[in-house]
Structure formats: C-alpha cells, structure tokens
C-alpha positions as CSV (number, residue, x, y, z in Angstrom):
1,M,-3.5,-3.1,-35.1
2,L,-5.4,-0.5,-37.2
3,K,-8.9,-1.9,-38.1
4,H,-10.4,1.2,-39.7
5,L,-9.2,4.6,-40.7
6,T,-11.5,7.6,-41.6
7,I,-10.1,10.9,-43.0
8,K,-12.6,13.7,-43.7
9,N,-11.8,17.2,-45.1
10,Y,-8.0,17.0,-44.8
11,A,-5.8,18.6,-47.5
12,L,-6.7,17.0,-50.8
13,I,-8.8,14.3,-49.1
14,K,-12.5,15.0,-49.0
15,H,-13.6,11.6,-47.5
16,L,-11.4,8.5,-47.3
17,E,-12.1,5.2,-45.7
18,L,-9.5,2.5,-45.2
19,Q,-9.8,-1.0,-43.8
20,P,-6.4,-2.5,-43.8
21,S,-5.5,-6.1,-43.6
22,S,-4.1,-7.4,-40.3
23,H,-0.9,-8.4,-42.2
24,L,1.0,-6.6,-45.0
25,N,-0.7,-3.7,-46.7
26,V,1.0,-1.9,-49.7
27,I,0.0,1.5,-50.9
28,T,1.1,2.7,-54.3
29,G,0.2,5.6,-56.6
30,E,1.6,8.4,-58.6
31,T,3.9,11.0,-57.0
32,G,1.8,13.7,-55.5
33,A,-1.4,11.6,-55.5
34,G,-1.7,11.9,-51.7
35,K,0.3,9.1,-50.1
36,S,2.2,11.5,-47.9
37,I,-1.0,13.4,-47.1
38,M,-2.4,10.2,-45.6
39,L,0.7,10.0,-43.4
40,G,0.1,13.6,-42.3
41,A,-3.4,12.7,-41.3
42,I,-2.3,9.6,-39.4
43,G,0.3,11.8,-37.7
44,L,-2.6,13.9,-36.2
45,L,-3.7,10.7,-34.4
46,M,-0.2,10.6,-32.8
47,G,-0.6,14.1,-31.4
48,N,1.1,16.1,-34.2
49,R,0.2,19.8,-34.4
50,A,-2.2,21.1,-37.1
51,D,-3.7,24.3,-38.4
52,T,-6.7,25.3,-40.5
53,K,-4.6,25.2,-43.7
54,V,-5.2,21.4,-43.7
55,L,-8.9,21.8,-44.4
56,W,-10.1,20.8,-47.8
57,N,-13.3,22.7,-47.3
58,E,-12.5,25.7,-45.1
59,D,-16.1,25.9,-43.9
60,E,-16.2,22.4,-42.5
61,K,-14.3,20.6,-39.7
62,C,-11.6,18.0,-40.4
63,I,-12.1,14.6,-38.7
64,I,-9.4,11.9,-38.5
65,E,-10.5,8.7,-36.7
66,G,-8.8,5.4,-36.3
67,S,-10.1,2.2,-34.5
68,F,-7.5,-0.1,-33.1
69,D,-7.5,-3.7,-31.8
70,I,-5.1,-3.4,-28.8
71,R,-5.9,-6.5,-26.8
72,D,-2.3,-7.8,-27.2
73,Y,-0.6,-4.6,-26.3
74,K,-1.0,-4.7,-22.5
75,L,-2.1,-1.1,-22.4
76,K,-4.6,-1.3,-19.5
77,P,-2.2,0.3,-17.0
78,V,-1.5,3.1,-19.5
79,F,-5.2,3.8,-19.9
80,K,-5.7,3.6,-16.2
81,S,-2.9,6.1,-15.5
82,E,-4.5,8.6,-17.9
83,D,-8.0,8.0,-16.3
84,L,-9.3,6.6,-19.7
85,D,-11.8,3.8,-20.3
86,Y,-10.0,0.8,-21.8
87,E,-11.6,-1.0,-24.7
88,D,-10.1,-4.0,-26.6
89,V,-11.0,-2.0,-29.7
90,S,-10.3,1.6,-28.9
91,V,-11.1,4.6,-31.0
92,I,-8.8,7.7,-31.4
93,R,-10.3,10.8,-33.0
94,R,-8.9,14.2,-33.9
95,E,-11.1,17.1,-34.9
96,I,-10.0,20.5,-36.3
97,S,-12.6,23.2,-36.6
98,P,-12.7,25.9,-39.3
99,G,-11.7,28.4,-36.6
100,G,-8.5,26.4,-35.9
101,K,-9.5,24.8,-32.7
102,S,-8.2,21.3,-32.3
103,R,-9.8,18.6,-30.2
104,A,-8.6,15.1,-29.4
105,F,-10.6,12.1,-28.1
106,I,-9.8,8.6,-27.0
107,N,-12.9,6.3,-26.7
108,D,-15.0,9.5,-26.8
109,T,-13.2,11.0,-23.8
110,P,-11.5,14.4,-24.5
111,V,-7.8,14.3,-23.9
112,T,-4.8,16.7,-24.3
113,L,-2.4,16.3,-27.3
114,E,0.2,15.1,-24.9
115,V,-2.0,12.2,-23.8
116,M,-2.9,11.5,-27.4
117,R,0.8,11.5,-28.3
118,R,1.5,9.0,-25.6
119,I,-1.2,6.6,-26.5
120,G,-0.9,7.1,-30.3
121,T,2.8,6.3,-30.4
122,L,2.0,3.0,-28.7
123,L,-0.4,2.1,-31.4
124,M,1.4,3.3,-34.5
125,D,5.0,3.6,-35.6
126,I,5.7,5.7,-38.7
127,H,9.1,5.3,-40.1
128,S,10.4,7.4,-42.9
129,Q,13.9,7.7,-44.4
130,H,13.6,11.4,-43.7
131,E,12.8,11.3,-40.0
132,T,15.4,11.5,-37.2
133,L,16.8,8.1,-36.4
134,E,15.1,6.7,-33.4
135,L,17.7,4.0,-33.2
136,G,20.3,6.4,-31.8
137,N,18.1,7.0,-28.8
138,Q,19.5,5.3,-25.6
139,N,16.1,4.1,-24.4
140,F,15.3,2.6,-27.8
141,Q,18.5,0.7,-27.8
142,L,18.0,-0.6,-24.3
143,N,14.4,-1.6,-25.1
144,L,15.6,-3.4,-28.2
145,I,18.2,-5.4,-26.2
146,D,15.7,-6.1,-23.4
147,A,13.1,-7.3,-25.9
148,F,15.6,-9.6,-27.5
149,A,16.7,-10.9,-24.1
150,G,13.2,-11.4,-22.8
151,N,13.9,-9.1,-19.8
152,A,10.3,-8.0,-19.2
153,S,10.1,-9.6,-15.8
154,I,13.5,-8.4,-14.5
155,R,12.7,-4.9,-15.8
156,E,9.5,-4.9,-13.7
157,D,11.5,-6.1,-10.6
158,Y,14.1,-3.3,-11.3
159,A,11.4,-0.7,-11.8
160,E,9.9,-1.6,-8.4
161,A,13.3,-1.5,-6.7
162,W,14.1,1.8,-8.4
163,T,10.9,3.3,-7.1
164,S,11.7,2.2,-3.5
165,Y,15.3,3.4,-3.9
166,T,14.4,6.9,-5.1
167,K,11.8,7.3,-2.3
168,A,14.4,6.1,0.3
169,K,17.0,8.5,-1.2
170,R,14.5,11.4,-1.2
171,D,13.6,10.7,2.4
172,Y,17.2,10.4,3.5
173,D,18.3,13.6,1.7
174,K,15.3,15.5,3.2
175,L,16.0,14.3,6.7
176,T,19.8,15.1,6.4
177,K,19.0,18.6,5.2
178,E,16.4,19.1,8.0
179,A,18.8,17.6,10.6
180,A,21.5,20.2,9.7
181,S,19.0,23.0,10.0
182,L,17.5,21.6,13.2
183,R,20.9,21.3,14.8
184,E,21.6,25.0,14.1
185,E,18.2,26.0,15.4
186,S,17.8,23.5,18.3
187,D,18.6,26.0,21.1
188,Y,16.2,28.6,19.7
189,I,13.5,26.0,19.1
190,K,14.0,24.8,22.7
191,F,13.7,28.4,24.0
192,Q,10.5,29.1,22.0
193,L,8.9,25.8,23.0
194,E,9.6,26.3,26.7
195,E,8.2,29.8,26.6
196,L,4.9,28.5,25.0
197,V,4.7,25.5,27.4
198,K,5.2,27.8,30.4
199,A,2.4,30.0,29.1
200,N,0.1,27.0,29.5
201,L,-2.3,28.2,26.8
202,N,-5.9,27.3,26.5
203,E,-7.7,27.6,23.1
204,N,-10.7,29.6,24.4
205,E,-8.9,31.4,27.2
206,Q,-8.3,34.8,25.5
207,E,-11.9,35.5,24.8
208,S,-12.9,34.5,28.3
209,L,-10.3,36.7,30.0
210,E,-11.1,39.7,27.8
211,S,-14.8,39.4,28.8
212,E,-13.9,39.0,32.5
213,L,-11.6,42.0,32.5
214,K,-14.2,44.2,30.8
215,M,-16.7,43.3,33.5
216,M,-14.3,43.9,36.4
217,E,-13.2,47.2,35.1
218,H,-16.8,48.4,35.0
219,S,-17.9,46.6,38.2
220,E,-19.1,49.8,40.0
221,E,-21.3,50.9,37.1
222,I,-22.7,47.4,36.7
223,K,-23.5,47.1,40.4
224,N,-25.2,50.5,40.5
225,R,-27.4,49.8,37.5
226,F,-28.4,46.4,38.9
227,N,-29.5,48.1,42.2
228,T,-31.4,50.8,40.3
229,A,-33.2,48.0,38.4
230,L,-34.1,46.2,41.6
231,Q,-35.5,49.4,43.1
232,L,-37.8,49.9,40.1
233,L,-38.8,46.2,40.0
234,S,-39.3,45.3,43.7
235,L,-37.8,47.6,46.4
236,S,-39.3,51.0,45.9
237,E,-42.8,52.0,47.3
238,Y,-44.3,52.0,43.9
239,N,-42.5,49.0,42.3
240,V,-43.4,47.0,39.3
241,Q,-43.8,43.7,41.2
242,S,-46.4,45.2,43.6
243,A,-48.3,46.9,40.7
244,L,-48.3,43.6,38.8
245,S,-49.8,41.9,41.8
246,D,-52.6,44.4,42.1
247,V,-53.4,44.0,38.4
248,K,-53.5,40.2,38.9
249,N,-56.1,40.6,41.7
250,E,-58.3,42.7,39.5
251,L,-58.2,40.3,36.5
252,Q,-58.7,37.3,38.8
253,H,-62.2,38.6,39.7
254,L,-63.0,39.0,36.0
255,A,-61.8,35.6,34.9
256,G,-65.0,33.9,35.6
257,F,-67.0,36.1,33.3
258,S,-65.3,35.2,30.0
259,N,-62.8,32.9,28.5
260,T,-61.0,35.9,27.1
261,Y,-60.7,37.4,30.6
262,E,-59.4,34.1,31.8
263,A,-56.7,34.0,29.1
264,L,-55.6,37.6,30.0
265,Y,-55.4,36.6,33.6
266,Q,-53.3,33.5,32.8
267,R,-50.9,35.6,30.6
268,L,-50.4,38.1,33.3
269,E,-49.7,35.4,35.9
270,S,-47.1,34.0,33.6
271,S,-45.5,37.5,33.3
272,R,-45.5,37.9,37.0
273,I,-43.8,34.6,37.5
274,E,-41.2,35.5,34.8
275,L,-40.7,38.9,36.5
276,E,-40.0,37.2,39.9
277,D,-37.4,34.9,38.1
278,I,-35.7,38.0,36.5
279,I,-35.6,39.8,39.9
280,S,-34.0,36.7,41.5
281,E,-31.4,36.5,38.7
282,I,-30.6,40.2,39.0
283,E,-30.1,39.9,42.8
284,K,-27.8,36.9,42.2
285,E,-25.7,38.7,39.5
286,E,-25.6,41.9,41.7
287,S,-24.2,39.9,44.6
288,N,-21.5,38.3,42.4
289,I,-20.2,41.7,41.4
290,D,-17.1,42.4,43.4
291,F,-14.1,44.7,42.7
292,D,-11.0,42.5,43.0
293,A,-7.8,44.5,42.3
294,E,-5.6,41.4,42.5
295,R,-7.7,39.5,40.0
296,I,-7.8,42.5,37.6
297,E,-4.0,42.7,37.7
298,F,-3.6,38.9,37.1
299,V,-6.0,39.0,34.1
300,K,-4.2,42.0,32.6
301,E,-0.8,40.3,33.0
302,R,-2.2,37.1,31.5
303,L,-3.6,38.9,28.5
304,S,-0.5,41.0,28.1
305,N,1.6,37.8,27.9
306,I,-0.8,36.3,25.3
307,Y,-0.8,39.5,23.2
308,R,3.1,39.5,23.4
309,L,3.3,35.9,22.2
310,E,0.8,36.5,19.4
311,K,2.8,39.5,18.2
312,K,6.1,37.6,18.5
313,H,4.8,34.7,16.4
314,R,2.8,36.9,14.1
315,V,-0.6,35.3,14.7
316,N,-4.0,36.5,15.9
317,S,-5.2,33.8,18.2
318,V,-4.3,31.4,20.9
319,K,-5.4,28.5,18.7
320,E,-2.6,29.5,16.2
321,L,-0.1,29.7,19.1
322,I,-1.0,26.2,20.1
323,T,-0.4,25.0,16.5
324,I,3.0,26.6,16.6
325,Q,3.7,24.9,19.9
326,E,2.8,21.5,18.5
327,S,5.1,22.1,15.5
328,L,8.0,23.2,17.7
329,Q,7.4,20.1,19.9
330,E,7.6,17.9,16.7
331,K,10.9,19.5,15.8
332,A,12.2,19.2,19.3
333,D,11.3,15.5,19.4
334,L,12.9,15.0,16.0
335,T,16.1,16.8,17.3
336,S,16.2,14.7,20.4
337,N,15.9,11.5,18.2
338,L,17.9,12.8,15.3
339,D,20.8,10.4,15.4
340,E,18.4,7.4,15.6
341,E,16.2,8.7,12.8
342,L,19.1,9.5,10.6
343,E,20.6,6.0,11.1
344,N,17.3,4.3,10.3
345,S,16.9,6.4,7.2
346,R,20.5,5.8,6.1
347,K,20.0,2.0,6.5
348,A,16.8,2.0,4.5
349,F,18.6,4.1,1.8
350,K,21.6,1.8,1.7
351,E,19.5,-1.4,1.6
352,S,17.4,-0.1,-1.3
353,F,20.5,1.0,-3.2
354,E,22.1,-2.4,-2.8
355,K,18.9,-4.0,-4.1
356,V,18.9,-1.7,-7.1
357,Q,22.5,-2.5,-7.8
358,S,21.9,-6.3,-7.4
359,I,19.0,-6.3,-9.8
360,A,20.7,-3.9,-12.2
361,S,23.8,-6.2,-12.3
362,K,21.5,-9.2,-13.2
363,L,19.8,-7.1,-15.9
364,S,23.2,-6.0,-17.2
365,E,24.5,-9.6,-17.5
366,S,21.3,-10.6,-19.2
367,R,21.8,-7.8,-21.7
368,K,25.4,-8.7,-22.4
369,K,24.5,-12.2,-23.3
370,T,22.3,-10.9,-26.2
371,F,25.0,-8.7,-27.8
372,N,26.5,-11.4,-29.9
373,P,23.3,-13.2,-31.2
374,L,21.6,-9.8,-31.7
375,T,24.3,-8.2,-33.7
376,K,24.7,-11.5,-35.7
377,Q,21.0,-11.6,-36.6
378,I,20.8,-7.9,-37.6
379,T,24.1,-8.2,-39.6
380,R,22.7,-11.2,-41.4
381,L,19.6,-9.3,-42.3
382,L,21.6,-6.3,-43.6
383,H,23.7,-8.7,-45.8
384,E,20.5,-10.0,-47.3
385,L,19.3,-6.5,-47.9
386,G,22.3,-5.6,-50.1
387,M,24.8,-4.5,-47.5
388,P,27.4,-7.3,-47.7
389,N,30.1,-5.4,-45.8
390,A,27.8,-4.2,-43.0
391,S,29.0,-4.8,-39.4
392,L,27.5,-4.1,-36.1
393,A,28.9,-4.0,-32.5
394,I,27.5,-2.9,-29.1
395,D,29.5,-0.9,-26.7
396,I,28.5,-0.9,-23.0
397,K,29.6,1.3,-20.1
398,H,28.5,1.0,-16.5
399,I,27.1,4.2,-15.0
400,E,25.3,5.2,-11.8
401,P,21.8,3.6,-11.5
402,T,19.1,5.2,-13.7
403,P,15.5,4.3,-14.2
404,S,16.6,1.8,-16.9
405,G,19.6,0.3,-15.1
406,I,23.3,0.8,-14.9
407,D,24.1,0.4,-18.6
408,Q,25.0,3.0,-21.1
409,I,24.5,1.4,-24.5
410,D,25.9,2.5,-27.8
411,I,25.2,0.5,-31.0
412,L,28.1,0.9,-33.4
413,F,27.7,0.4,-37.2
414,S,29.7,0.3,-40.3
415,A,28.4,-0.2,-43.8
416,N,31.8,-0.5,-45.5
417,K,34.6,-3.0,-45.5
418,G,37.7,-2.1,-43.5
419,I,36.0,0.6,-41.5
420,A,35.5,-0.1,-37.8
421,P,31.9,0.4,-36.5
422,R,31.2,3.8,-35.0
423,S,28.2,5.5,-33.5
424,L,25.2,5.6,-35.8
425,V,25.0,9.3,-36.2
426,Q,28.5,9.4,-37.5
427,V,28.3,6.8,-40.2
428,A,24.9,5.8,-41.6
429,S,23.3,7.4,-44.7
430,G,19.6,7.8,-45.1
431,G,19.2,4.6,-47.1
432,E,21.4,2.6,-44.8
433,F,19.4,3.9,-41.8
434,S,16.2,2.7,-43.4
435,R,17.5,-0.8,-43.9
436,L,19.1,-0.9,-40.5
437,M,15.9,0.3,-38.8
438,F,13.9,-2.2,-40.7
439,S,16.2,-5.0,-39.6
440,V,16.0,-3.9,-36.0
441,K,12.2,-3.8,-36.1
442,Y,12.1,-7.2,-37.8
443,V,14.1,-8.6,-34.9
444,M,11.9,-6.9,-32.3
445,A,8.8,-8.1,-34.0
446,E,9.8,-11.7,-33.2
447,K,10.0,-10.9,-29.5
448,T,7.2,-8.5,-28.7
449,A,3.8,-7.2,-29.8
450,M,4.6,-4.1,-31.8
451,P,2.3,-1.2,-32.9
452,T,1.2,-0.9,-36.5
453,L,4.3,-0.3,-38.5
454,I,4.0,2.3,-41.2
455,L,7.0,2.4,-43.7
456,D,7.2,5.4,-45.9
457,E,9.3,4.5,-49.0
458,I,11.8,2.6,-46.9
459,D,12.8,0.8,-50.1
460,N,14.4,3.9,-51.7
461,G,17.8,3.1,-53.2
462,I,17.3,-0.7,-53.7
463,S,16.0,-2.8,-56.6
464,G,16.1,-6.2,-58.1
465,E,16.8,-9.2,-55.9
466,I,17.3,-7.0,-52.8
467,A,13.8,-5.6,-53.3
468,I,12.4,-9.1,-53.6
469,K,14.2,-10.1,-50.4
470,L,12.9,-6.9,-48.6
471,G,9.4,-7.7,-49.7
472,A,9.7,-11.3,-48.5
473,L,11.0,-10.1,-45.1
474,M,8.1,-7.6,-44.8
475,Q,5.7,-10.4,-45.7
476,E,7.2,-12.7,-43.1
477,M,7.2,-10.0,-40.4
478,S,3.5,-9.2,-41.1
479,R,2.5,-12.7,-40.1
480,Q,2.5,-11.5,-36.5
481,H,2.4,-7.7,-36.9
482,Q,0.4,-5.4,-39.1
483,L,2.5,-3.5,-41.7
484,I,1.5,-0.7,-44.0
485,T,4.2,0.3,-46.5
486,I,4.2,3.0,-49.2
487,T,6.3,1.8,-52.0
488,H,7.3,2.4,-55.6
489,L,8.8,-1.0,-56.1
490,P,6.7,-3.7,-57.9
491,Q,8.6,-6.5,-56.1
492,I,7.3,-5.2,-52.7
493,A,3.8,-4.2,-54.0
494,A,3.3,-7.8,-55.1
495,K,3.9,-9.2,-51.6
496,G,1.0,-7.3,-50.0
497,D,-2.0,-9.1,-48.6
498,A,-4.0,-6.0,-49.5
499,H,-3.1,-3.5,-52.1
500,F,-4.4,0.1,-52.0
501,Y,-4.0,2.6,-54.8
502,V,-4.0,6.3,-54.2
503,F,-5.0,8.6,-57.0
504,K,-6.1,12.1,-57.8
505,D,-9.7,12.8,-59.0
506,N,-10.0,16.0,-61.0
507,T,-13.6,15.6,-62.0
508,E,-14.8,18.0,-59.4
509,K,-14.0,21.8,-59.3
510,K,-11.4,21.0,-56.7
511,T,-8.8,18.2,-56.9
512,V,-9.6,15.3,-54.6
513,S,-7.2,12.6,-53.4
514,S,-8.9,9.1,-53.2
515,I,-7.9,5.6,-52.4
516,K,-9.3,2.2,-53.4
517,K,-8.5,-1.4,-52.7
518,L,-7.4,-3.2,-55.9
519,G,-8.9,-6.5,-57.0
520,E,-6.7,-9.2,-58.6
521,T,-7.0,-7.9,-62.2
522,E,-6.4,-4.3,-61.0
523,R,-3.3,-5.4,-59.1
524,V,-1.8,-7.0,-62.2
525,E,-2.4,-3.8,-64.1
526,E,-1.0,-1.5,-61.4
527,I,2.1,-3.6,-60.8
528,A,2.6,-3.8,-64.6
529,K,2.5,0.0,-64.7
530,M,5.1,0.2,-62.0
531,I,7.3,-2.0,-64.1
532,G,6.7,-0.6,-67.6
533,G,5.1,2.8,-67.3
534,A,1.6,4.1,-68.0
535,N,1.0,1.8,-71.0
536,P,2.5,-1.5,-69.9
537,S,3.5,-4.0,-72.5
538,K,2.5,-7.7,-72.6
539,I,5.8,-8.6,-71.1
540,A,5.3,-6.1,-68.2
541,L,1.8,-7.7,-67.6
542,E,3.4,-11.2,-67.6
543,N,6.1,-10.0,-65.2
544,A,3.5,-8.6,-62.9
545,Q,1.5,-11.9,-62.9
546,E,4.8,-13.7,-62.1
547,L,5.6,-11.4,-59.2
548,L,2.1,-11.9,-57.8
549,A,2.3,-15.7,-58.3
550,K,5.5,-15.8,-56.2
C-alpha cells in the first residue's frame, strides 16, 4: 500500500505531501482544483510519459516519489528478475529535468520506464470511467477467475510444465529441421570429413613444413656459408681460435700483476670457451645439411594439400581446418544417430505436451466450477449498485495450450431486462463499466492481495441510496485493501477513514494546487458544502453530521 506520496514542481502543484490511510481515503475538492493533476503525477510512477510542460517552475526539476509497503504482494521474484534490491518498504521515484530528461528509480537504483511500468502497475491500479476497460482483456478475465477459484498452486504447476513443454517443442523442431538438412547434405558432409581425416592434420605442422622447405631449398648456400665460417674461426692458417689462444697466453702472464688483468684474462677465457662451443654447433649444423630431393618433393606436396584445403574451406590456418573437421564429425555422428535422436526428442516432446494437457484440463475444470458462484456474486453486487436487471455469463472455448492454459474466456454482460448477455465491448456504457469493474475488483479483493486501488469519480451517474451502498462497499473492501477515491458524492466522502481536500491557492503570483487532511469539524463543513453548496444551511450541516455518524 501507499505510505507516503511527494509531488514537487508538477503542473499546478508546487509541493504536496500525502500520507494516506491504509484503508479508505476520499479526496474531494472543486472542479479544476487539481485532483486529476494528482492522478497524472501518480501515473508517472507507473511509467507514463512526460515532458517539460508539466513543470510548475520551468527552472527546477519535477520530483514524484512514493513509498510503498509491499510485504504482502509477493514481489521478491519480480525484483530479482529485474536485478533490483527488494525492500518491504520500497521507494519509487521519477524525476523530470528542465531540459526534458526523465529519470526513474526504484530503491535508488536507476531503471528504465518499462521496468518502472512493470513494478508500478503491481503497486497501484488507477481506474477511471474514461480509461479503456481492462475487464475485456483475456488475461485479466483468466486472472479474475483463477483468483476466485484459488488456482495459484495449479497455475504454478502449469507454468512449470509449460516451460518444459516449450523447451521440448523448441528442441524437437530444431532437431527435425536440422535432420532434414543433414540428410540432404550427408553425402557431402561425409566426403568433406573423409578428405580432412585423410589429410591427418597437425595444428603446428604448416609452420614447421614451411620452415623445413625453406632450409632445404637453400641447403647449398647454407652449407657454403657454414664452411666459410668454420674456415675463419678454426681451419685457416690465421683463424680466430688460434689468435684467441695466443691472446689468452699473453694475458695469463699478466694476471698475477693486477686484479684488473686477472679479470680481463677470465673474460677472455670465457669467450674462448664460448667460441669453441659455437664452432662445435656450426660443425654439427653443417653436417646435418643435406639436399634430399625426395623429402623436398614430399614437403611441397604436403603443403600444397594444406593450402588447397585452406582455400577450399576459406580459412587461413590448419587450426581452423581442424575445427571444421570436428564440426563435420559432430554432424556426421548426428546423422548416423539421427533416427534415435529424433525418436528420443519426439518422446520428450510428447510427454511434456501430455503433462501440459493434463494440468491444463485440471485448471480448466477448476475454472468452470467458479463460473456460477462468481457470476452470482458479481450480479448481486450490480443489483445493489442500482442495476437491478444486470446479468452476467461466462463463455468458454477450448484452444491449443497457451501460457495461461487451454481456455479462451469471454465474460458476457447485459444491463437491461430481456437482452441476452453479450461481450463487454458491445454492451456496456461508461457508467455501467465503472460499477461492473468495481464489483469485479471487490470480488478479487476478497481473494488476493491487491495493489492500491485509485478510483477516479467511479461514482458518476449514481446518487441517493445507491451512493450510500457504493460507499459502504468501498468501506468494506478497504478493510483489507487500501483505496483512494476521488468523489463528488457526500455519501461516499462520509465513508472515508481519511478525508483529503484539494484546493487552489491564488495568494502567490502563480496559482498553486494544494491538499490538506480535514479534521472532524472541517469534514462536516466540506460534506455540507457538497450537499448544499458554498454556503451550506443548518439542515445541510445536520445532514453532513448524520452521514458521518453512519
């Protein structure tokens, strides 16, 4: 329920604070005083669009904030699905900057308008005689019937079965489609796979072969250069190795004279040893160089085959060819086990469908059992609300399974004697809709935790005893659910646990719409004005006191 509402810098509202009762709240005031403006502001918390035209002061931002006690609404899964922190008392805030930028927050976490709309509509339900009738919506009708029947548990079972069924169907359809394609391609897949398997590819083979071929094709040049290097280093008359030995002998005689000379000698000795190792390595590499025409031909053919396969499969490496080979192998395995895979998938799909049908049938039977008591209860309420000839019926057709079951529901209504009930959109007027919707929500309120219900002049077109009865029903409904109603009827205003008065304040340069909670004496005066006009008579005041006393 709504615990606190703040509206700043919106339309005619400069700053408004509202702390409604947890039961029945009535809002009254003169036409144009700002009651509809409040609804517009609340609508922003439900994700409605807005622009800078709503700013009272165009240089300041608009802030609409509501705190809600939601502990009975079972919304933790919803908050989790939107990655939002759940709080028993949650705060929804909307800000509109002078530049027109709109921002939305839930528990101080920025959210999109879509998320705000989803959460907001679970916390508040604004009903106006001018809005499109929600009652004609198929999901609303099914939810009404399921709430009346207490089908929450079976709906959860069905939702779980539906999820399994849709997954099994998706998997089976996908496999069936793939199977048809695989059967057409099986010979080509087999040919491509055999070609790659026969190639016996190794991931690092291409680089190794390319390096080997390069060396073999330049073997004569490599061998000659190695021999020249050996001549210079150790084989010629004046070679580096001999010269280094001579230098070593000279430095050896000097080593005893100075630590510096000793260090030079040691460094030279290290160089001489390193040189001997280099000469040994060169001799070894030179001896390994051999021109092998057959090996060259083999390597060329091998690389040619690799290049051909890469070009064919439009890749640039052996690693990618191996990946393609693995993919082809998976397809080939699937093709070889296709019949078995298809049969297993078909069985899973069939079993999940049968489970969905079974639970859906139970759900449908449970729904049908509510039709008679539900229509009787709503019809009785309509009679009490001044529609003595109203009648209601529910038509049901079985359809293919949907996320909500196998039932297509159509609530039929007639407000007049001798006219058979027909679909709501064909028969109900605005006033009739209002009373019908109130009756429906009254019934739902007995069965489930409902969001804060905001009724905008739902009492239009009624008066007298019917108004008293409507007020009594609102009062009764509000014992378990928070109601906020905007009314022009004193009979309903007198039923409120809290009475708020909206008025215009023209004392400033710019008109301001304000609201205040009325005390006992102020309520008497306001209700008397609703009865007898701006200057109520003594009789009007007495009537107001009598209404409040009741």
